[in-house]
N, C-alpha and C positions, 0 to 999 in steps of 0.2 A: 795804199788803198784811199781812192777818196770821201773824203767825210760824209758823210749823211745827218740831214735833218734827223733831229727827232722828235716834230712835225713826222717825217713821214716814214719814223718807224712805226711811229703809235698803230698806227691800225692793225701792220701788222704783230704785234707782242698783244692787243687784242684780241686777237686771231689767234696767235697759242696758245693763253690764254683759255678764250672758250672749247678749243679745243681737249685742252685738256680737263677740261672740267666733262665735258661731257663722257671722257672716254675713264674718269673719273666712278661718276654716274653708271659703268658699265664693271667698276669694278678694276680697272687697266689700266695699268698707266704709261705714261714713256717715258722712255729710257734715260736714265740718270746720266749726265753728264759725269766722264771719267776724271776723281782726282789723283793723283797722284800722293801716293802713299794711302790715302784712303785702307783702312782695315776690309780682307773680304771678313763676313763673320764663320766665327768656325765650326766646322762638321762635326758634328755628336761620333763618339769615336765607333772605327769600324771590329770588325770580328768577324773569326774564321767560322765561328759559324754561328746558327739562334739558339740557343737556350729557350726561350720563352716565342711568345706572339709581340714585342718588344710594343712601346710606343713610339708613336709616328713626334720628330717638331714638325716645328707648323710654321713653314711660311719661306723656308730661307732657300737661298738661287743656290743652285750646284754649282754654279763656279764650270769654272772653264773647259767642262766633259764633255760637250758633244763633237762628235766628228768634226774635218776640216768640210766647210761649204755647207753643212747641214745649220738652218738657223736654229736659234737658240730661248727662254723664256723660264723664265719661275718656276719655281715647284711649291706649289698651294699647298695649300693644310690639307688634312687628313680626318678619318672622326674617332679611331684610334687614336686615347689619349691615354687608357692605362694597359701596360703587361697582363698579359694572361697567358697562363698553359696551352702552350699547344696542343691538335689537337692530335685525341689516340690516329696511331698505326697499327693497321690490319692487317694489312698485307706482307709477302715475303716474292711478289710476282721482280722478277729481274734478280733474285739472290737474295740470300739474311742479311747480309752488311748494309743494303739496300734502303732497310727496314728499322737502322739504328739513327738515333736522332741526339743532336743540341751536340753533338763534338763531328772535323767535315769524315767521312769519308774515304780514305787513301791508301792503293800500296806503292810507296817511293822507296825505288833504291836508293840509297846514302850517293847524298849531291846533287839531286833534283828538289826543285824548290817545291814548296808548296803551293797550291791557288793563292792568287791572293785576298786577304780579306774584305767584309763589305760589309755594307749594312742592307743584308739582303734579308727573308728568314729561311727561304728552301731554293737552292741552287742545283745545278746539275752538270757534267762536261762528260761529253762523249764523242766516239769516234763511229762516222755513219755508216766507213762504210764495215766493217766487223760490227758492230754491234756494241762496243768493249766500251762499260763504262770506266773515266780512269777520276774521278772525283765526283764528289755526292756530298750534299750535306738537305736534310731534313729531304729527300727522297722522296718519301710514299706522305711525307705529312700532305693532307687535303684545305687547300686554298683557294681561294675565290680569286676565278684563271683570267677575271674583265678581258679586252677583245680579243686574249691568243686564243678562248675557246675556239675564231672562227676557223681554224687551219680547220676543228674539227666538225665545222658546217659544213666547208669544201668536200670532205673527204666522203663525207655522209651525204650530203645533198649530187656532189656534182653525174650521179651516175642518175641519178629521181628526177631534177629534171633536163629535160631534154633541150639537148641543142641551140633548135630553133621556133624553141617558146618563148614568144615577145607576152610581158607580160601591161598591163594597166593600171598606175598604179594609186593609190587608197588614199582617205586621209588619217586612217586608219597607219599607215607608215609613214608618211609627211606627222604623224605626230609621237613617233616614236620618240622615244628618248637620251640623248646622249649625244654623237657624229652622227650627221648623217650627213651623205654627199649631198643630196637635196629633191632629191623627188617630187615632182609635181603633181597633185592627183589630178586623173584622167588622161595624162602622157603618159606616150607608150614606150616603153626602154624591150631589146632581146636582154636574151640569158647572159649576155657576153656584156653586154653593157652591167648587168648587174655583178658578174661575178668580179670584172674590175675594181667595182665601186665598195665590196665586200674585203679585197684582201690587202687592196691598195691603199681606200682612203675612208678604210675599219665602218661604213658606214651602214648604221644600222639600222636605216631606214631601205635598205639594201638586206639586208640577215631578215626583213620580217616580210621582205619582197616575196626573199626565195622560199623560204617559209610555205607563205601560201600556195608556192607553185609547185610543192612537191606534195602537198597539201594541208594545211595548216600546219596551223601553228605547234598544238600536243602528238600528230604524228609527225613530224620534222622534229621534237626535242625526245619521241623517240627514235627516230632514224639517227643523229647524233650517241645515242645510249647503248645502240647497238652496234654500231660502229668501235665505238669506244674498244668497248666488248672483243669483238671481233680479233678488234689490234690491239691485245692484255691492255689493255688499261682497265684497270679493277679499281682505280682512288675519282676516277672524274663521276661525279654525278648533271646530267643536261638539262637545263629546265629550260632556257627558251637557246634562238642560237645567236644573237648578237652577244650573247656574251655580258651585259647587262647584269649588275649586280643583283642576283633574286636567293630567295629561302630555299638554303638546301640545294645551288648550285656549288662545284667547288672537282677540281680538279689538283696533279701533282705535280711538281716536275720534273719525273721518271713518266706521266702520263703525253705531260708538250712535248717533250723527247721523243716517245713513241711516237707523235700526230706530223711533228717535223718531220721524223723519217720517211715516213710514207706520202704525203706532203711531195716529198723530193724527186720522188721516185714516181709523181704522176704526171706528166708534161704539161696538163690543161689549168694544174693549179700552179708547179713550181714558174710557169712563161708568167703568166701572172703577177703570183706575190714577188718576182726581181725587176719583171717592168720601173720602172722612174715615171712619167706620165703615159698619160692618157686622153685622149677625145673624150668627156663627155658627153649625152647630147643634153641640150637647151629643154625646153621647156616645146610638147610640140606632140604630133601621132606621126610625123613620115618621118621613118627607121633608117634610110640615107640619101644620100644626095643633098642636093642643095636646096630645099624647104626648110633645112633642121638645123640650124644652130649649134656648132657646142662649144663645150669653154676643156681647158687642165682640167686635168687632177693630178695630183703629186701623192706616190709610195709616204707614207706615216714610215717608213720602214728608213731612219736616219742613217744607218751604217749602210746604207744603198751608195750616200755621195760622198763615203771618205775613209772606209773599210776596206782597203785589197783585199779581194776576192768572195766577198760577200755576194752569196746567194740566195738568203729570207732572210726571218721572213715572215714575225707579224708581233707588232707590240699591244702591249695595253695597257688602260689605266682606267681605275673609280674609286669614287672614294673608300668603298671595304675591302679593294680589292689592295690598291695603292699602285706599285705601279710592276709592269710583267714585262716578260720578253722572248722572245726565242728567236736566237740569232744563227742564222746556220752559215759557214763558208769555206772555201776553199785553195789551196794552197799547195804546186809541187806534189798534187795527187795525194795530195791531203784533205781528209773534209769531217768538219767538227760543229758538233750543236753546242748550244750554251743556250741556258735555260734559267731565269731568276722570276721568283715567285716574290710578290710581298716586300719590294726591294725601299725603301727610305733611302735613296740618295739614286743616281742619276743610271736610268737602268743600260744608257746608252757605255757609260763607261764602267757599270758593275760587267754588260759582257760583254763588251771587247776586249779589258780584261781577264777572262777565264776566256776568252779563246784565242789571247796570244800570249796564255799560259798554256793552252791544249799544243800551238803551232811549236811552240816550245822545250817544252818538257812531257808530252802525248806521245812519245815517242818510245821514253824510256817509260814511264810510268803502267803498272803493271795493274789489269783488269779489274776489282771491286763487284764488280759487276757486269748485266750484261741487257741489251733493245732486244736480244732475240726469243724475245715469249712467245708461250702458248696463248688461243684464246681467251679471256677468261666467262667462264662455267657463268649466265645468269640469272641464273637460280638459285646461287652461290654467293651474292656481292661479297668484296671484302671488303668494304668500308660500312659506318653507318654515317652518312652526309646529314642527316637532318642533328644529330646532335653538335656534330664536326662545324657546320657552319654560322650557328648560334655559338657557340665560342670562335671564327674569325670574324663574327658579325658583332660586337657589343652594343647592345645599345639597337640594334637593326628590328625592323617589324617581322612579326608571327607572321606565318606562313598565308597565306592568302592575302595579306593588306595589300596597299597599295606599294607601290617601292619606285615610281619614275615621276618625281616633280612637277611642276608644271613651269618653274621657272630655274633656270640657271643656278648649279648649286655652287656657293663659293664657292668647294674643295671642285673646282670643275680646272681638267690642265688647258692649256690657248687651245691645243689641237683636240679639243673631247667636246671642247661648246658647242650651246645649239648654233647653227651655221646666220642667226637672224644679229647673233650678239659679234658671232667675225661682225659679220657684214659693215653695221655701225661702225665699229671699232676700225675697220681696210679704211669706211667712210669720212673717218675723222681726220688718219693715220695723212690717207690726199687729200683733207684742204690744208693739216699743215706744209707735204711738200708743195701743192699750190702757190698758200704765203712765203716760203720761201725763194721759190722761185721768179714770182714777182720781183721779191725783196733785188734779189739778184743781178734781175733785167732794170731795176734803177739804179743798181749800184755799176752795172755796164754803160750805159746812157751817163753816167755824169762820169764817168770815167772818159766817155769818147767824148763829150763836149770839153770837158774839160785842155783831150789832146788837143780838138779847134781850134782852143780860144791859147 
């Protein structure tokens, strides 16, 4: 390689420094260079089943745990720093064993391995065809669901929002906290646009817009609650359509499995949830044709990138909920759902490990419960959500207080940061890439000159 003068390198090095400083101001960092033999921070111990609301570790890298082809990122800290008792369970929907807590619920013949341990507060594995629950941990413990609640949003509003509806975005949509697809006030969108943004990009602005199309935020929350009851999901209390942390908003591993099963049975929902990318309309009022440019949005479900047979469904993360995921897959005629809630590890690793166990052992495991449950009597709710949420959200605001910070929380994941922050970070990375390209170009010209001499 031809020698490059330090004087030529100086502008590039200044560019790297400026870019790194800009990203640091945003709370982001450039990837560290690989160091042979450098130790990875140790993972806290995994366990078969959580016995308490364990404290979350802060700022660790989850390691090489994402599926092949998926992007990686560091897992930031969350606000729960001291252990607390598990919220009370008051429901036996799906069978009495599913109401057991603090230990894995299984019925395995000799020689069948137990589900793998992980740092997850609640989890469940079920056969989607038969409805048999094959293994579970704290299945009825009510916990904050984060964006996994958007599966219920789709189920509740898909028949309420007309497929031909056209929506003009508002300032209120654009101001919603957390992940946003980028609705522009004054621009028009079809309901199909909004469904793709909701289930693929986890757009909280889209969730807000769909609620408006359904009659307003309060009515939409009521529709979610009614749909949950109709599906037999008695642990769920819906306060909003996005899954953002809110006092009283909870669900459970069993309820989310019920939502997943119903969603996969509805082609309108499952076809969107399994799509890899989608051309979303940019700013404008034209609904189709060359008068409206588009940009590609990608599905946040990383299992679609590397787990064979993946059919869905939805991930979530907030500072109160931790990581959550509802994953579904089908292979050789067998279909399973795995749910994880309040994870302090990679939700992708935890979910794929449970699905791997299901495909390997599910045919021999005996049922410990069922997803074939009757509707819940809405006059007799099965759990007290307000007391539950106060335990889950240690130190969270009381009911009625503001819950949407004006600036991005340092606890936000890379895929949960507001659009402006991500755009600024992308600009910094692009600038760095241009600098690398210029340096390579100069090196190439130097090599060419040397060859001609």
